[in-house]
C-alpha positions as CSV (number, residue, x, y, z in Angstrom):
1,X,26.6,-103.6,-100.4
2,X,24.1,-105.2,-103.4
3,X,23.8,-108.4,-104.8
4,X,26.0,-108.0,-108.1
5,X,28.9,-106.0,-106.0
6,X,29.1,-109.8,-103.6
7,X,29.3,-112.0,-106.7
8,X,32.0,-109.8,-108.1
9,X,34.0,-110.3,-104.7
10,X,33.2,-113.9,-104.3
11,X,33.9,-114.5,-108.5
12,X,37.1,-116.2,-109.4
13,X,37.9,-113.5,-111.6
14,X,38.5,-111.1,-108.8
15,X,41.7,-112.9,-107.8
16,X,43.2,-112.3,-111.2
17,X,45.5,-109.4,-109.3
18,X,46.2,-111.7,-106.6
19,X,47.4,-114.6,-108.8
20,X,49.6,-112.6,-111.3
21,X,51.5,-111.6,-107.9
22,X,52.0,-115.4,-107.4
23,X,53.0,-116.2,-111.0
24,X,55.3,-112.9,-111.0
25,X,57.6,-114.2,-107.4
26,X,57.6,-117.9,-108.6
27,X,59.4,-116.4,-112.0
28,X,61.4,-114.2,-109.9
29,X,62.4,-116.7,-107.2
30,X,63.0,-119.8,-110.3
31,X,65.4,-116.8,-112.1
32,X,68.3,-117.8,-110.1
33,X,68.8,-121.0,-111.5
34,X,68.6,-120.6,-114.8
35,X,71.3,-122.1,-116.5
36,X,72.9,-123.9,-113.6
37,X,71.9,-127.1,-114.6
38,X,69.9,-127.9,-111.7
39,X,65.9,-128.4,-112.6
40,X,65.0,-129.5,-109.0
41,X,66.3,-126.4,-107.5
42,X,64.5,-124.2,-110.1
43,X,61.4,-126.0,-109.4
44,X,61.6,-125.6,-105.6
45,X,62.5,-122.3,-105.7
46,X,59.2,-121.9,-107.9
47,X,57.4,-123.8,-105.9
48,X,58.1,-122.3,-102.6
49,X,57.4,-118.8,-103.6
50,X,54.0,-119.9,-105.4
51,X,53.1,-121.7,-102.4
52,X,53.7,-118.9,-99.6
53,X,52.3,-116.3,-101.9
54,X,49.3,-118.2,-102.3
55,X,48.2,-118.6,-98.5
56,X,48.3,-114.9,-98.4
57,X,45.0,-115.0,-100.9
58,X,41.8,-114.1,-99.0
59,X,40.3,-118.1,-100.9
60,X,39.7,-121.5,-99.8
61,X,41.6,-123.5,-102.4
62,X,42.4,-127.3,-103.6
63,X,45.1,-128.2,-105.5
64,X,43.5,-130.5,-108.2
65,X,47.2,-130.2,-110.5
66,X,50.2,-130.0,-109.0
67,X,53.7,-131.4,-108.2
68,X,52.6,-134.9,-107.6
69,X,50.5,-136.9,-105.0
70,X,50.9,-135.9,-101.4
71,X,53.9,-138.5,-101.0
72,X,55.6,-137.7,-103.7
73,X,55.6,-133.5,-103.1
74,X,55.8,-131.5,-100.2
75,X,53.9,-128.7,-101.3
76,X,51.4,-127.8,-103.7
77,X,50.7,-131.9,-103.8
78,X,47.5,-132.9,-105.4
79,X,44.6,-132.5,-102.6
80,X,46.3,-129.6,-100.8
81,X,44.2,-126.8,-99.0
82,X,45.5,-123.2,-99.8
83,X,44.5,-119.9,-99.2
84,X,43.4,-117.5,-96.1
85,X,40.3,-119.5,-95.4
86,X,37.8,-116.6,-96.4
87,X,36.4,-115.9,-100.0
88,X,36.0,-117.8,-103.4
89,X,36.7,-121.3,-103.1
90,X,38.5,-122.4,-106.4
91,X,40.0,-125.1,-107.6
92,X,43.9,-124.7,-108.8
93,X,45.7,-126.1,-111.7
94,X,49.8,-125.0,-111.1
95,X,52.7,-125.7,-112.9
96,X,55.7,-123.5,-110.7
97,X,58.0,-124.0,-113.5
98,X,56.6,-125.0,-116.6
99,X,59.7,-126.4,-118.5
100,X,62.6,-127.6,-116.1
101,X,64.8,-128.4,-118.1
102,X,64.6,-125.7,-120.3
103,X,65.0,-123.4,-117.1
104,X,68.0,-125.5,-115.8
105,X,69.7,-125.7,-119.5
106,X,69.3,-121.6,-120.5
107,X,66.8,-122.6,-122.6
108,X,64.0,-120.5,-124.0
109,X,59.8,-120.8,-123.2
110,X,60.0,-121.8,-119.4
111,X,56.8,-120.0,-117.7
112,X,55.1,-120.0,-114.4
113,X,51.6,-121.0,-114.8
114,X,48.3,-121.0,-113.1
115,X,45.0,-121.8,-113.9
116,X,42.0,-121.3,-111.3
117,X,37.8,-122.1,-111.1
118,X,35.1,-122.5,-109.3
119,X,35.2,-125.3,-107.0
120,X,34.3,-128.5,-108.6
121,X,34.2,-127.4,-112.1
122,X,38.1,-128.6,-113.0
123,X,39.0,-132.1,-114.2
124,X,41.3,-133.6,-112.1
125,X,43.5,-134.8,-114.8
126,X,45.5,-137.5,-114.2
127,X,49.8,-137.0,-114.9
128,X,49.5,-139.3,-118.3
129,X,49.7,-138.5,-121.9
130,X,47.0,-136.6,-123.4
131,X,46.0,-136.0,-127.2
132,X,45.4,-132.4,-127.3
133,X,44.5,-130.1,-130.4
134,X,43.5,-126.1,-129.8
135,X,42.4,-123.1,-131.9
136,X,41.7,-119.7,-131.3
137,X,37.9,-117.9,-131.5
138,X,37.4,-117.7,-135.1
139,X,38.1,-121.0,-135.6
140,X,35.8,-122.4,-132.5
141,X,33.4,-125.4,-132.8
142,X,35.4,-126.3,-135.8
143,X,38.0,-129.1,-134.6
144,X,37.0,-132.8,-134.2
145,X,39.8,-134.3,-132.4
146,X,38.3,-137.9,-133.7
147,X,39.0,-136.4,-137.2
148,X,42.3,-136.7,-138.7
149,X,44.5,-133.5,-138.5
150,X,44.2,-133.2,-142.6
151,X,40.2,-132.7,-142.2
152,X,40.4,-130.5,-139.3
153,X,43.1,-128.2,-141.3
154,X,40.1,-127.8,-143.5
155,X,37.6,-126.9,-141.7
156,X,39.8,-124.4,-139.6
157,X,41.2,-123.2,-143.1
158,X,37.2,-122.7,-144.0
159,X,36.3,-120.9,-140.9
160,X,39.7,-118.5,-140.8
161,X,39.2,-117.9,-144.7
162,X,42.8,-118.9,-145.3
163,X,43.9,-121.0,-147.6
164,X,45.3,-124.4,-146.7
165,X,49.0,-123.2,-147.5
166,X,48.7,-120.3,-145.1
167,X,48.0,-122.5,-142.1
168,X,50.4,-122.7,-139.3
169,X,50.4,-126.1,-137.1
170,X,52.3,-125.9,-133.9
171,X,53.7,-129.0,-132.4
172,X,56.2,-130.5,-130.4
173,X,59.2,-132.1,-132.0
174,X,58.9,-135.8,-131.4
175,X,59.0,-138.3,-133.3
176,X,55.7,-139.2,-132.1
177,X,54.4,-136.5,-134.0
178,X,56.0,-137.6,-137.5
179,X,52.7,-138.8,-138.9
180,X,50.9,-135.1,-138.2
181,X,54.1,-133.7,-139.7
182,X,53.5,-135.1,-142.8
183,X,49.8,-134.6,-143.3
184,X,50.6,-130.6,-142.8
185,X,53.4,-130.4,-145.3
186,X,50.9,-132.9,-147.7
187,X,48.4,-129.9,-147.7
188,X,51.2,-127.2,-148.4
189,X,50.8,-125.8,-145.3
190,X,53.7,-124.7,-142.2
191,X,54.8,-126.5,-139.3
192,X,56.0,-124.8,-136.4
193,X,57.9,-126.8,-133.6
194,X,58.8,-126.4,-130.4
195,X,60.9,-128.4,-127.7
196,X,58.8,-128.3,-124.5
197,X,55.8,-126.5,-122.8
198,X,52.8,-126.9,-125.3
199,X,50.8,-124.3,-123.2
200,X,52.6,-121.5,-124.7
201,X,51.4,-123.0,-128.3
202,X,47.8,-123.2,-127.2
203,X,47.6,-119.8,-126.0
204,X,49.0,-118.7,-129.2
205,X,46.0,-120.0,-131.3
206,X,44.0,-117.6,-129.7
207,X,46.5,-114.3,-129.8
208,X,46.5,-113.1,-133.3
209,X,50.4,-111.5,-133.3
210,X,51.8,-115.0,-133.2
211,X,50.3,-116.2,-136.3
212,X,49.8,-119.6,-134.8
213,X,46.0,-121.6,-136.4
214,X,46.4,-124.8,-134.8
215,X,48.0,-126.7,-131.6
216,X,47.9,-130.3,-132.2
217,X,49.8,-133.2,-130.4
218,X,50.0,-135.5,-127.7
219,X,51.6,-134.1,-124.5
220,X,50.8,-133.9,-120.4
221,X,47.6,-134.1,-119.7
222,X,48.0,-131.9,-116.9
223,X,48.9,-128.9,-119.4
224,X,46.6,-130.0,-121.0
225,X,43.8,-129.0,-118.4
226,X,45.8,-125.4,-118.2
227,X,45.7,-124.9,-121.6
228,X,41.4,-125.4,-121.7
229,X,41.4,-123.1,-118.8
230,X,43.6,-120.3,-121.1
231,X,41.3,-121.0,-124.1
232,X,37.9,-120.9,-122.4
233,X,39.0,-117.3,-121.3
234,X,39.7,-116.6,-124.5
235,X,37.0,-117.7,-126.2
236,X,39.2,-120.2,-128.1
237,X,38.3,-124.2,-128.4
238,X,39.8,-127.3,-127.4
239,X,39.9,-131.2,-126.7
240,X,41.6,-133.4,-125.6
241,X,41.4,-137.5,-124.6
242,X,43.4,-139.2,-122.3
243,X,45.7,-142.0,-123.3
244,X,46.6,-144.4,-121.0
245,X,49.6,-146.4,-121.5
246,X,49.1,-149.7,-118.9
247,X,46.5,-150.8,-117.1
248,X,47.6,-148.7,-113.5
249,X,47.1,-146.0,-115.7
250,X,43.7,-147.0,-116.6
251,X,42.6,-148.0,-113.2
252,X,44.2,-144.5,-111.8
253,X,41.9,-143.0,-114.7
254,X,38.9,-144.6,-113.3
255,X,39.7,-143.8,-109.5
256,X,39.8,-140.4,-110.6
257,X,36.4,-140.6,-111.7
258,X,36.9,-140.9,-115.2
259,X,34.7,-143.7,-116.4
260,X,35.8,-143.6,-119.6
261,X,39.0,-143.1,-119.9
262,X,39.4,-142.8,-123.5
263,X,36.1,-140.6,-124.3
264,X,36.8,-137.4,-125.9
265,X,36.8,-134.3,-123.2
266,X,36.4,-131.1,-125.1
267,X,36.8,-127.6,-123.0
268,X,33.3,-127.9,-121.2
269,X,34.3,-131.0,-119.9
270,X,37.5,-129.8,-118.8
271,X,36.6,-126.6,-117.1
272,X,32.5,-126.5,-116.7
273,X,32.4,-123.2,-115.4
274,X,33.0,-119.5,-117.0
275,X,34.0,-118.2,-113.6
276,X,37.9,-119.1,-114.4
277,X,41.2,-117.3,-114.6
278,X,45.0,-118.2,-116.4
279,X,47.8,-116.3,-115.8
280,X,51.6,-116.7,-116.7
281,X,54.6,-115.3,-115.8
282,X,57.8,-115.7,-118.6
283,X,60.9,-117.0,-116.5
284,X,63.1,-117.4,-119.7
285,X,62.2,-115.7,-123.5
286,X,59.3,-117.5,-125.3
287,X,57.0,-116.8,-128.3
288,X,54.5,-115.7,-125.7
289,X,56.5,-114.0,-122.9
290,X,59.9,-112.5,-122.5
291,X,62.0,-113.7,-119.3
292,X,62.6,-112.6,-116.3
293,X,65.3,-109.8,-116.6
294,X,67.6,-108.1,-113.6
295,X,68.5,-104.7,-113.9
296,X,70.8,-102.7,-111.6
297,X,70.0,-102.1,-107.8
298,X,68.2,-105.1,-107.9
299,X,65.3,-104.5,-110.1
300,X,63.8,-107.3,-111.8
301,X,61.3,-106.8,-114.8
302,X,58.6,-109.5,-115.2
303,X,56.2,-110.5,-118.4
304,X,52.8,-111.9,-117.7
305,X,49.8,-112.5,-119.5
306,X,46.3,-112.8,-117.7
307,X,43.5,-114.0,-118.9
308,X,39.7,-113.7,-117.7
309,X,36.3,-114.3,-119.6
310,X,36.1,-110.6,-119.0
311,X,39.2,-109.5,-120.6
312,X,42.9,-110.6,-121.2
313,X,46.4,-108.3,-121.1
314,X,50.0,-108.2,-121.3
315,X,51.7,-107.0,-118.3
316,X,55.1,-105.6,-117.4
317,X,56.0,-105.0,-114.1
318,X,59.5,-103.7,-112.0
319,X,60.1,-105.3,-108.7
320,X,62.7,-104.5,-106.0
321,X,64.2,-107.7,-104.8
322,X,66.7,-108.6,-102.5
323,X,68.3,-112.2,-102.9
324,X,69.6,-114.2,-100.3
């Protein structure tokens, strides 16, 4: 066997097919809980399915972003080791059911999401808020989280060859983003609001058909890490800055190795290797992915998105599933 083949076999990207199955199984497991008003049940089902499938993969994996600390979560907790014990050493950031409330209420845009990178290269982001700005490949290098949204929009419009009025800026519908919305309107551009799951918005900036030019706003730091991995695979750009809201959160950042908790985090700070991958499978319908569908004879269909530095693709699949 040549050295090239050995490298490919031991790469994170070689696991893309395995993690596709992981995300598919988590989404299918969460499906029966859609609209049932029980987000804990949905999350538990997705988490169990995801963990069981990850333990079948030939890898040595460490959960760096998961369901919580070891004393908070029975599985997929931060620091948990998974895999069959052979193969690549990897770090994993995971959310088995991103948008648990959406699932419980039967609302759109819930996902099973996974980001994987070479061991030691993924930021251990604490569970707190993070300011974020993301763009697709054509605007890479044109964002600055220290600048105003107005300045960033002008820079991105120039890079894209668009008039400011043609830009679409995606942000979560929250009062904390009202000042951002006003800047968009003042420039004559368009706002696209969503209720939850900003990972979708970040990925959308790199998918031309979705007509999103910028994702901006303050959301969860763990989701920011997953989004940064996705955009690294897709050739886009991402910047973040943690927003500790208490002395306790400041101390937690420092304990996790972030000596300057409020420093700007570039995409390369968040994921230090190009050997990474991103996988998402829709649970309910959203702008990026269709949700799980149940056909006759226990046949389920899933819609997924898989991205590595080498390629990205949407995948529709059929599964025979027996629910107990």
